[in-house]
C-alpha positions as CSV (number, residue, x, y, z in Angstrom):
1,M,125.2,110.3,93.6
2,K,122.8,107.2,93.2
3,S,120.0,109.2,94.9
4,E,120.2,112.2,92.7
5,Y,120.1,110.2,89.6
6,Q,117.2,108.2,90.9
7,N,115.3,111.4,91.7
8,D,116.3,112.8,87.8
9,E,114.9,109.5,86.6
10,I,111.6,109.5,88.7
11,S,111.3,113.0,87.5
12,E,111.5,112.1,84.1
13,L,109.5,109.1,84.2
14,M,106.7,111.1,86.0
15,G,106.9,113.9,83.2
16,G,106.4,110.9,80.5
17,V,103.3,109.7,82.5
18,L,101.9,112.9,83.0
19,K,102.4,113.8,79.3
20,S,100.6,110.5,78.5
21,A,97.8,111.4,80.6
22,I,97.4,115.0,79.1
23,L,97.2,113.3,75.6
24,L,94.7,111.1,76.7
25,N,92.7,113.8,78.1
26,K,92.9,115.5,74.8
27,E,91.7,112.5,72.7
28,I,89.0,111.9,75.1
29,E,88.1,115.7,75.0
30,S,88.2,115.7,71.3
31,Y,86.5,112.4,70.7
32,F,83.4,113.6,73.2
33,G,83.3,117.4,72.1
34,M,83.6,118.3,75.9
35,S,86.2,119.5,78.5
36,S,88.3,117.6,80.8
37,A,86.3,119.2,83.8
38,R,82.9,118.2,82.3
39,I,84.1,114.6,81.7
40,L,85.7,114.2,85.1
41,T,82.4,115.5,86.5
42,L,80.4,113.0,84.6
43,L,82.9,110.0,85.8
44,A,82.4,111.1,89.3
45,F,79.2,109.5,89.2
46,T,80.4,105.8,88.6
47,E,80.9,105.5,92.2
48,K,77.5,107.1,93.4
49,E,74.5,107.7,91.3
50,I,73.1,110.6,93.4
51,M,75.1,112.8,95.5
52,R,74.6,116.1,97.4
53,M,76.5,118.8,95.8
54,S,78.9,118.9,98.9
55,E,79.8,115.5,98.3
56,L,80.5,116.0,94.6
57,S,82.6,119.1,95.4
58,E,84.6,116.9,97.8
59,A,85.0,114.2,95.3
60,M,86.4,116.2,92.8
61,S,88.5,118.4,95.3
62,L,86.4,121.8,94.0
63,T,84.7,124.4,95.7
64,T,81.0,124.1,96.0
65,S,80.7,127.3,93.5
66,T,83.1,125.5,90.9
67,S,81.3,122.4,90.9
68,T,77.7,124.2,91.1
69,R,78.7,126.0,87.8
70,M,80.0,122.9,86.1
71,I,76.4,121.1,87.2
72,D,74.7,124.2,86.0
73,S,76.1,123.6,82.2
74,L,75.5,119.8,82.6
75,V,71.9,120.5,83.6
76,K,71.2,122.9,80.7
77,E,72.5,119.9,78.4
78,G,70.2,117.4,79.7
79,F,73.0,115.2,81.4
80,V,72.5,115.6,85.0
81,E,69.7,116.4,87.2
82,R,68.9,118.2,90.3
83,G,66.8,116.8,93.2
84,Y,66.5,117.4,96.9
85,D,67.8,115.0,99.7
86,E,64.9,112.7,100.8
87,F,65.6,113.6,104.6
88,D,66.4,117.4,104.4
89,R,64.9,119.2,101.4
90,R,67.3,121.9,102.1
91,L,70.3,119.7,100.5
92,V,70.1,119.7,96.8
93,T,71.2,116.1,95.1
94,V,72.4,115.7,92.0
95,G,72.6,112.7,89.5
96,L,73.0,111.5,85.9
97,T,70.0,111.5,83.5
98,G,69.4,108.6,80.9
99,S,71.6,110.6,78.4
100,G,74.1,111.5,81.3
101,K,74.4,107.8,82.1
102,K,75.1,106.8,78.6
103,I,77.8,109.4,77.8
104,A,79.4,108.8,81.0
105,K,79.3,104.8,80.4
106,D,80.7,105.5,76.7
107,I,83.6,107.6,78.1
108,K,84.3,105.0,80.8
109,A,84.4,102.3,77.9
110,F,86.6,104.7,75.9
111,R,89.2,105.0,78.6
112,D,89.0,101.1,79.5
113,R,89.9,100.3,75.8
114,Y,93.0,102.8,76.3
115,F,94.1,101.0,79.5
116,D,93.4,97.6,78.1
117,S,96.0,98.4,75.4
118,I,98.6,99.5,77.9
119,K,98.1,96.5,79.8
120,D,98.6,94.4,76.8
121,E,101.9,95.8,76.2
122,V,102.8,95.0,79.9
123,K,104.0,91.1,80.5
124,E,101.4,89.5,82.3
125,S,103.9,89.1,85.3
126,G,104.5,92.6,85.4
127,E,100.7,93.9,85.5
128,E,100.2,93.4,89.2
129,E,103.5,95.2,89.8
130,M,102.5,98.1,87.8
131,I,99.4,98.3,90.0
132,T,101.1,98.0,92.9
133,S,103.6,100.8,92.1
134,L,100.9,103.1,91.1
135,K,99.1,102.9,94.1
136,A,102.3,103.3,96.1
137,L,103.2,106.2,94.1
138,I,99.7,107.7,94.6
139,D,100.0,107.2,98.5
140,A,103.5,108.8,98.4
141,F,102.2,111.9,96.8
142,G,99.3,112.1,99.3
143,N,101.7,111.7,102.3
144,F,104.0,114.3,101.2
145,R,101.2,117.1,100.5
146,S,99.9,116.0,104.2
147,R,103.3,117.2,105.5
148,L,103.4,120.6,103.7
């Protein structure tokens, strides 16, 4: 019985976390006037400033055609620019323009303020435990998907 209760509790808690994440995304979408997909695309460049389209697609777990359509719209708006790989001109690269870097920085700062407020609510001693638990949860989801 204990295991069944724990599964129900985990499910309920995960539902709460997902609902909170959705509400955060809606707030960011509203504040910046763009979709979550576009926001995530811009934020994908925080790890690496210039990427090949295949790298971007892989980083976002999207098909190349889907990420290409997203990049097309961001290029039209002046947030992203295309280039070519310096070693193989057949490979298209993408990176943020100055205005793309600014909005990505602003989005990240908005999210950071949100997460700082969450951390403020967690006692100092529980902050590391929260981070460790979230990492373990993500790993567990990844392990489950690999067994399917």
